C-alpha positions as CSV (number, residue, x, y, z in Angstrom):
1,M,-94.7,18.8,-15.8
2,V,-92.5,17.3,-13.1
3,N,-94.2,16.9,-9.7
4,P,-92.5,19.6,-7.6
5,L,-92.6,17.2,-4.6
6,T,-90.5,14.6,-6.2
7,P,-86.9,14.5,-4.9
8,D,-85.5,15.0,-8.4
9,A,-87.5,18.1,-9.2
10,D,-86.1,21.6,-9.7
11,T,-87.8,24.2,-7.6
12,V,-86.7,27.2,-9.6
13,A,-89.2,29.6,-11.1
14,P,-89.9,29.2,-14.8
15,R,-87.4,30.9,-17.0
16,N,-87.5,32.4,-20.5
17,I,-84.9,30.3,-22.5
18,L,-83.8,30.3,-26.1
19,F,-82.0,27.3,-27.7
20,I,-80.0,27.9,-30.9
21,G,-80.3,24.5,-32.5
22,G,-82.4,22.4,-30.2
23,T,-82.7,19.2,-32.2
24,G,-79.3,17.5,-31.7
25,V,-78.4,14.7,-29.4
26,I,-77.5,17.0,-26.5
27,S,-79.9,19.8,-27.2
28,A,-83.0,17.7,-27.8
29,A,-82.7,16.0,-24.4
30,A,-82.1,19.4,-22.8
31,A,-85.2,20.8,-24.6
32,E,-87.3,18.0,-23.2
33,R,-86.0,18.6,-19.7
34,A,-86.6,22.3,-19.9
35,V,-90.2,22.0,-21.0
36,A,-90.9,19.2,-18.4
37,L,-89.7,21.6,-15.7
38,G,-92.0,24.3,-16.8
39,H,-89.5,26.7,-18.4
40,R,-90.7,28.8,-21.4
41,L,-88.6,27.4,-24.2
42,T,-88.1,28.9,-27.6
43,I,-86.1,26.9,-30.2
44,L,-84.5,28.7,-33.1
45,N,-83.3,26.6,-36.1
46,R,-83.7,26.1,-39.8
47,G,-86.6,23.7,-39.3
48,R,-84.9,20.9,-41.2
49,S,-84.4,18.3,-38.5
50,T,-86.5,15.1,-38.4
51,R,-86.0,14.9,-34.6
52,P,-89.2,16.1,-32.9
53,V,-89.3,19.1,-30.6
54,P,-91.2,18.8,-27.3
55,D,-94.8,19.8,-27.0
56,G,-95.0,23.2,-25.4
57,A,-91.8,24.6,-27.0
58,E,-92.1,27.6,-29.3
59,I,-90.4,27.2,-32.7
60,L,-88.8,30.0,-34.6
61,T,-87.5,29.3,-38.1
62,A,-84.4,31.1,-39.3
63,D,-80.8,30.3,-40.2
64,V,-78.6,31.5,-37.4
65,R,-75.9,32.3,-40.0
66,D,-78.3,34.9,-41.5
67,A,-78.0,37.7,-39.0
68,S,-80.8,39.8,-40.5
69,A,-83.2,36.8,-40.5
70,V,-82.4,36.1,-36.8
71,R,-82.9,39.8,-35.8
72,A,-86.2,39.8,-37.6
73,V,-87.6,36.7,-35.8
74,L,-86.3,37.9,-32.4
75,A,-87.2,41.5,-32.8
76,G,-87.9,43.1,-29.4
77,R,-87.3,39.8,-27.5
78,E,-85.0,39.2,-24.5
79,F,-84.3,36.0,-22.6
80,D,-83.1,34.8,-19.2
81,A,-80.7,32.5,-21.0
82,V,-79.6,31.7,-24.5
83,A,-78.0,28.3,-25.1
84,D,-75.9,28.1,-28.3
85,F,-75.4,24.5,-29.5
86,I,-74.2,25.2,-33.0
87,T,-71.3,27.7,-32.8
88,F,-68.1,26.0,-33.9
89,T,-65.7,28.6,-35.2
90,A,-64.4,32.0,-34.1
91,D,-66.3,33.8,-37.0
92,Q,-69.5,32.2,-35.8
93,A,-68.8,33.1,-32.2
94,Q,-68.3,36.8,-33.3
95,A,-71.6,36.7,-35.1
96,S,-73.3,35.3,-32.0
97,L,-71.8,38.1,-29.9
98,D,-73.2,40.6,-32.3
99,L,-76.6,39.0,-32.2
100,F,-77.1,38.3,-28.5
101,S,-75.2,41.1,-26.7
102,G,-77.8,43.0,-24.6
103,R,-80.5,40.4,-25.4
104,T,-79.9,37.8,-22.6
105,G,-79.0,37.6,-19.0
106,Q,-76.8,34.5,-19.7
107,Y,-75.3,33.2,-22.9
108,V,-74.3,29.5,-22.6
109,F,-71.7,28.4,-25.2
110,I,-71.5,24.7,-25.6
111,S,-67.8,24.0,-26.1
112,S,-66.1,20.6,-25.9
113,A,-64.1,18.6,-23.3
114,S,-61.9,17.6,-26.3
115,A,-60.5,21.1,-25.9
116,Y,-58.8,20.1,-22.7
117,Q,-55.1,19.4,-22.8
118,K,-54.2,16.4,-25.0
119,P,-52.5,14.3,-23.8
120,P,-53.6,15.2,-20.3
121,T,-50.8,15.5,-17.8
122,R,-53.0,14.6,-14.9
123,L,-56.3,13.0,-14.1
124,P,-59.1,13.7,-13.3
125,I,-59.6,16.5,-15.7
126,L,-60.8,19.7,-14.1
127,E,-62.2,23.0,-15.4
128,S,-58.7,24.4,-14.6
129,T,-57.0,21.9,-16.9
130,P,-55.3,23.8,-19.7
131,L,-57.0,24.0,-23.1
132,K,-54.7,22.7,-25.7
133,N,-55.2,20.2,-28.5
134,P,-52.6,20.0,-31.2
135,F,-54.2,17.1,-33.0
136,W,-57.8,18.1,-33.8
137,Q,-58.9,21.3,-35.6
138,Y,-62.4,20.9,-34.2
139,S,-61.1,21.3,-30.7
140,R,-58.8,24.2,-31.6
141,D,-61.8,26.0,-33.1
142,K,-63.8,25.5,-29.9
143,I,-60.8,26.9,-27.9
144,A,-60.7,30.0,-30.2
145,C,-64.5,30.5,-29.6
146,E,-63.9,30.4,-25.9
147,E,-61.1,32.9,-26.1
148,L,-63.2,35.3,-28.0
149,F,-66.2,34.9,-25.7
150,Y,-64.1,35.3,-22.5
151,K,-62.6,38.5,-23.9
152,A,-66.1,39.9,-24.4
153,Y,-67.0,38.8,-20.8
154,R,-63.9,40.6,-19.4
155,E,-64.2,43.7,-21.5
156,Q,-67.9,44.1,-22.3
157,D,-69.6,42.2,-19.4
158,F,-71.0,39.7,-21.9
159,P,-72.8,37.2,-19.7
160,L,-70.9,34.1,-20.7
161,T,-71.1,30.6,-19.3
162,V,-69.1,27.8,-21.0
163,V,-70.2,24.2,-20.9
164,R,-67.8,21.4,-21.9
165,P,-69.5,18.1,-22.5
166,S,-67.5,15.0,-23.5
167,H,-68.9,12.0,-25.4
168,T,-72.6,12.5,-24.9
169,Y,-74.9,9.9,-26.6
170,D,-78.5,8.8,-27.0
171,R,-80.1,5.7,-28.5
172,T,-79.2,7.0,-32.0
173,K,-75.4,7.1,-31.5
174,I,-73.0,4.1,-31.5
175,A,-69.8,4.9,-29.6
176,M,-67.6,2.5,-31.5
177,V,-65.4,4.0,-34.2
178,G,-67.0,2.0,-37.0
179,G,-70.6,2.7,-35.8
180,W,-73.1,0.1,-37.1
181,T,-70.4,-1.4,-39.3
182,D,-68.7,-2.8,-36.1
183,I,-72.0,-4.3,-34.9
184,H,-72.4,-5.9,-38.4
185,R,-68.9,-7.3,-38.2
186,M,-69.5,-8.7,-34.7
187,R,-72.7,-10.4,-35.8
188,S,-71.0,-11.7,-38.9
189,G,-68.2,-13.4,-36.9
190,L,-65.6,-10.9,-38.3
191,P,-62.9,-9.4,-36.1
192,V,-63.4,-5.8,-35.0
193,M,-60.7,-3.2,-34.9
194,V,-60.1,-1.4,-31.6
195,H,-57.8,1.6,-31.4
196,G,-54.8,1.4,-29.2
197,D,-54.5,-1.5,-26.7
198,G,-58.1,-1.1,-25.6
199,T,-57.2,-0.2,-22.0
200,S,-57.4,3.6,-22.2
201,L,-60.3,5.0,-20.2
202,W,-63.3,6.7,-21.7
203,T,-66.3,8.6,-20.3
204,M,-69.7,8.5,-21.9
205,T,-72.7,10.4,-20.7
206,H,-76.3,9.7,-21.6
207,S,-78.0,12.9,-23.0
208,Q,-80.8,12.6,-20.4
209,D,-78.2,12.7,-17.6
210,F,-76.4,15.6,-19.3
211,A,-79.7,17.5,-19.5
212,K,-80.3,17.4,-15.7
213,A,-77.1,19.4,-15.1
214,F,-77.4,21.6,-18.1
215,V,-80.9,22.8,-17.6
216,G,-80.1,23.3,-13.9
217,L,-77.5,26.0,-14.7
218,L,-79.6,28.0,-17.1
219,G,-80.6,31.4,-15.8
220,R,-78.2,31.2,-12.8
221,P,-76.3,34.4,-12.4
222,Q,-73.5,32.7,-10.3
223,A,-72.7,30.7,-13.5
224,V,-71.8,33.8,-15.5
225,G,-68.0,34.0,-16.1
226,E,-67.6,30.3,-15.3
227,S,-67.0,27.1,-17.2
228,Y,-68.4,23.7,-16.3
229,T,-67.6,20.1,-17.3
230,I,-70.7,18.0,-17.5
231,T,-70.2,14.2,-17.8
232,S,-71.0,11.0,-16.1
233,D,-68.7,9.8,-13.3
234,E,-68.5,6.4,-14.9
235,Y,-65.5,5.6,-17.0
236,L,-64.7,2.4,-18.9
237,P,-61.8,0.9,-20.9
238,W,-62.5,0.7,-24.6
239,N,-62.3,-3.1,-24.6
240,Q,-65.2,-3.2,-22.2
241,I,-67.2,-0.7,-24.3
242,Y,-66.8,-2.9,-27.3
243,Q,-67.7,-6.0,-25.2
244,L,-70.9,-4.2,-23.9
245,F,-72.0,-3.5,-27.5
246,A,-71.3,-7.1,-28.4
247,R,-73.3,-8.4,-25.5
248,A,-76.2,-6.1,-26.4
249,A,-76.0,-7.4,-30.0
250,G,-76.1,-11.0,-28.9
251,V,-72.4,-11.8,-29.5
252,P,-70.9,-13.1,-26.2
253,E,-67.3,-13.3,-27.4
254,P,-66.4,-10.7,-30.0
255,E,-63.0,-11.0,-31.6
256,L,-61.2,-7.7,-30.9
257,V,-58.0,-6.8,-32.7
258,H,-55.9,-3.9,-31.4
259,V,-54.5,-1.4,-33.9
260,S,-52.6,1.6,-32.8
261,S,-54.3,5.0,-33.2
262,E,-51.3,6.3,-35.1
263,T,-51.6,3.4,-37.6
264,I,-55.3,4.1,-38.1
265,A,-54.6,7.8,-38.5
266,A,-51.9,7.1,-41.2
267,H,-54.6,5.3,-43.2
268,S,-57.5,7.6,-42.5
269,A,-57.0,11.3,-41.7
270,E,-60.6,11.7,-40.9
271,L,-60.6,9.0,-38.2
272,G,-57.1,10.0,-37.1
273,A,-58.0,13.5,-36.0
274,N,-60.7,12.3,-33.6
275,L,-58.6,9.4,-32.3
276,L,-55.4,11.3,-31.7
277,G,-57.2,14.4,-30.5
278,D,-59.6,12.7,-28.1
279,R,-60.4,9.0,-28.0
280,S,-56.9,7.6,-27.8
281,H,-56.3,9.4,-24.4
282,S,-57.7,8.3,-21.1
283,V,-60.3,10.9,-19.9
284,V,-61.7,10.9,-16.4
285,F,-63.5,14.0,-15.3
286,D,-64.2,15.7,-12.0
287,N,-67.8,16.9,-11.9
288,T,-67.6,18.6,-8.5
289,K,-68.0,22.1,-9.8
290,I,-71.3,21.4,-11.7
291,K,-72.6,19.5,-8.7
292,S,-72.0,22.4,-6.5
293,L,-74.2,24.6,-8.7
294,V,-76.8,21.9,-9.4
295,P,-76.8,19.8,-6.2
296,G,-79.3,17.3,-7.5
297,Y,-77.1,16.4,-10.5
298,H,-76.1,12.8,-10.7
299,A,-75.7,10.7,-13.8
300,T,-77.8,7.6,-13.3
301,I,-77.8,5.7,-16.6
302,P,-74.9,3.2,-16.8
303,F,-73.4,2.6,-20.2
304,A,-74.4,-1.1,-20.0
305,D,-78.0,0.1,-20.2
306,G,-77.1,2.7,-22.8
307,A,-75.5,0.1,-25.1
308,R,-78.7,-2.1,-24.9
309,Q,-80.8,0.9,-25.7
310,I,-78.7,1.8,-28.7
311,V,-78.7,-1.7,-30.2
312,Q,-82.5,-2.1,-29.6
313,W,-83.1,1.2,-31.4
314,F,-81.0,0.1,-34.5
315,D,-82.6,-3.3,-34.6
316,A,-86.0,-1.6,-34.6
317,N,-85.0,0.7,-37.5
318,P,-83.3,-1.5,-40.1
319,R,-83.1,1.4,-42.6
320,L,-80.4,2.9,-40.2
321,Q,-78.2,-0.2,-40.3
322,T,-75.7,1.2,-42.8
323,V,-72.6,-0.8,-43.5
324,D,-69.7,1.4,-44.5
325,Q,-67.8,-0.5,-47.1
326,D,-64.8,1.8,-46.9
327,Y,-64.5,1.1,-43.1
328,M,-65.0,-2.6,-43.8
329,A,-62.0,-2.6,-46.2
330,L,-59.9,-0.5,-43.8
331,S,-60.7,-2.9,-40.9
332,D,-59.8,-5.9,-43.0
333,R,-56.6,-4.3,-44.2
334,L,-55.3,-3.2,-40.9
335,I,-56.3,-6.3,-39.0
336,A,-54.5,-8.4,-41.6
337,W,-51.5,-6.1,-41.2
338,V,-51.4,-6.5,-37.4
339,R,-51.8,-10.3,-37.7
340,S,-48.9,-10.5,-40.2
341,G,-46.6,-9.0,-37.6
342,A,-45.4,-6.4,-40.1
């Protein structure tokens, strides 16, 4: 447990917390933080993840999409806070409302900062920034979930808190569009495709930093009815992000070729939705609101360190170094097209 005398420590009393999910990039770090601070953490999931859960957490096995199974494992139990990491659609949100109404003092829905207006009309992005994303269905679904939950808050006193993370990573997640394939191309001396002109600004947050703020708002009655953005205050242009990965991979001068997001989207609908709906736009966030609730929150892990951590992790786990041949072919084709001046 964290020493309560350290400046970073939370001094709140232990809380009874339920995580729905608990083994993803965001939720695993939050679970470790919650247990380290002495909270009584229960994790409910299907038990299929290979990511370990922290010692001291209680594990309940059920598919949250099976309402009767969830009711059986949670029979008679109530929580100070329930954090839902795996609700993505309005139907799933309604099921969560049915399951957790009257069972918790706070229900925390993990939405997405991609739900904020795209393209943004002003920076930095605030919690009051409109929610509108015509490009990405994932974001529109998150918005629909929020609308349903807020209706329940207004009409039924459902104890909602909304959290909107942006790009949150740990050592297992490569931020570049091509993932490990882009590292492979850099190390092979091949040019790497960068969307847009590489100058749009992007914010990335280490999951351990995110967890500091997230766990700090759990069980806080003043957070009910509110929404919070949780990100780092660091923002970088995409050119620099690719250069940091290259440096971490031992490639001092990567060859970056810029391809418009619209062109990439025309050749890959899957990549295009995420690019046009999120990554192609500059995003800088104002974290004043979460800092006012969790005064000790400050993101301390710069992405330069995060990139080194990621590459070291993949180098230590060769089985994860998957080269996507479709993305290799797409990169070759679009880079050749740009160079041809077509």
